[in-house]
Each structure stands twice: as structure tokens, then as C-alpha cells.
C-alpha positions in Angstrom: 233.9 72.2 142.0 231.2 73.1 139.7 230.7 71.5 136.4 231.5 74.6 134.6 234.8 74.9 136.4 235.6 71.3 135.8 235.1 71.7 132.1 237.0 75.0 131.8 239.9 73.5 133.8 240.1 70.4 131.8 239.8 72.0 128.3 242.5 74.5 129.3 244.7 71.5 130.3 243.9 69.8 127.2 244.7 72.8 125.1 248.1 73.3 126.8 249.0 69.5 126.2 248.0 69.7 122.5 250.0 72.9 121.9 253.1 71.1 123.5 252.6 68.0 121.3 252.0 69.8 118.2 254.5 72.6 118.5 257.1 72.6 115.8 260.6 71.7 116.8 263.5 74.0 116.3 262.0 76.0 113.6 263.6 79.3 112.5 261.9 82.5 113.3 262.4 84.3 110.1 261.9 83.3 106.3 265.2 84.0 105.1 266.6 81.2 107.4 264.1 78.8 106.0 265.2 79.7 102.5 268.8 79.4 103.4 268.1 75.8 104.9 266.5 74.7 101.7 269.2 76.2 99.4 271.8 74.3 101.5 270.2 70.9 101.1 271.0 68.8 98.0 267.3 68.8 96.7 267.3 72.7 97.1 270.6 73.0 95.1 269.0 70.7 92.4 265.9 72.5 92.1 267.7 76.0 92.1 270.1 74.8 89.4 267.0 73.6 87.3 265.1 76.8 87.8 268.1 78.9 86.8 268.7 76.8 83.7 265.0 77.1 82.8 265.0 80.8 83.2 268.0 81.1 81.0 266.4 79.1 78.4 263.0 80.4 78.5 263.5 83.5 76.3 264.7 81.4 73.3 262.4 78.3 73.6 259.8 77.3 71.1 257.2 76.5 73.9 257.4 80.2 75.1 256.6 81.4 71.6 253.6 78.9 71.4 252.4 80.1 74.8 252.6 83.7 73.8 250.6 82.9 70.6 248.0 81.0 72.5 247.8 83.8 75.2 247.2 86.4 72.3 244.4 84.2 70.8 242.9 84.0 74.2 243.1 87.6 75.0 241.5 88.5 71.6 238.3 87.1 72.7 236.0 89.1 74.9 234.7 87.8 78.3 231.8 86.2 76.8 233.8 84.3 74.2 236.2 83.1 76.7 233.3 81.9 78.9 231.9 80.1 76.1 235.2 78.4 75.2 235.7 77.3 78.8 232.2 75.8 78.8 232.7 74.0 75.5 236.0 72.6 76.9 234.2 71.5 80.2 231.5 69.6 78.1 234.0 68.0 75.9 236.0 66.7 78.8 232.8 65.3 80.4 231.9 63.6 77.1 235.3 62.1 76.7 235.2 61.0 80.3 231.9 59.4 80.3 232.7 57.6 76.9 236.0 56.2 78.3 234.5 55.1 81.7 231.4 53.6 80.0 233.7 51.2 78.1 235.0 49.8 81.4 231.6 48.8 82.6 231.4 50.5 85.9 229.4 49.2 88.7 226.6 51.6 89.9 226.2 55.3 89.0 228.4 56.8 91.6 231.0 57.6 88.9 228.6 59.9 87.2 228.3 62.4 90.0 231.6 64.4 89.4 231.1 64.5 85.6 227.5 65.6 86.2 228.6 68.4 88.4 231.2 69.5 85.9 228.7 69.2 82.9 226.4 71.5 84.8 229.0 74.1 85.1 230.0 73.6 81.4 226.4 74.0 80.3 225.9 77.0 82.7 228.9 78.8 81.1 227.9 78.1 77.5 224.2 79.3 78.3 225.4 82.4 80.3 227.8 83.4 77.4 224.9 83.7 75.0 223.0 85.9 77.6 225.5 88.6 77.7 224.9 91.9 76.1 225.1 91.8 72.3 227.1 95.0 72.0 230.2 93.7 73.7 233.2 94.9 71.6 235.2 91.8 71.5 233.0 88.6 71.5 
């Protein structure tokens, strides 16, 4: 038996065993059977009822009106203006996070890594928003 044959045989055996161990048990073959099983469960019925109630209330809700107004305000800005707003929001979030975390006297500087990455992307978004073409229609 060559080393190559030994390895190939053992890897094939290990793969068969792993497939048998990790194979799903009694799963339905089609998606509709999965959805039917979910809808028959108590949690599925509760979620289905809640979704139906929310869909019925949605056209008349105050939050839908507010969301529509915010979406219209967001769409009124051009791509560069939206990029600038996202960058400012990221920089504001980093400032608030660092201010709140600094008051808890953290140990070490590891807690600054993620805010530093987010601040970089925020600053890049703001800087790039000013580098776009000046003739953009909605900025």
C-alpha cells in the first residue's frame, strides 16, 4: 500500500463518516413542506398572526407616515449628499461611543480598534463626498 493510496482511502472513509454524522434527519424535500410545518407549530401561528395584524395596521399607522417622510428626505439628496450624511453619522457614533467608554476607564487600548475602523470609513465617506463632481444635480 502506497502512502498516496493510504491517504486517499482514509480521507474518503472520513468523508463518508462525516456525511453520515452531519446529514439532516428526516428533512422534507421541498420548501412548501417546510413552510407548512412552520405554520402548523404554535410559534408559527403566533408569528403569522402578528405579521397579519401588522400588515393590516400598516397603511394607517403614524410610523409609516414618518418613515415615508424620512425616505422622501433621504431621496431628495444626491449620492454625494447621502454619502456625506452617512459619514457624519458614523463619526458622530464613534464620538459618542468613545466618550461613553472613556468614562468607564477601560483597561488598555483594544477598545479603540473598532471605533477607529468606523471613524476611518466615516472620514473617508465625508472626504470622498467633497471630491465628487460639482455639477451633480441633487447634492
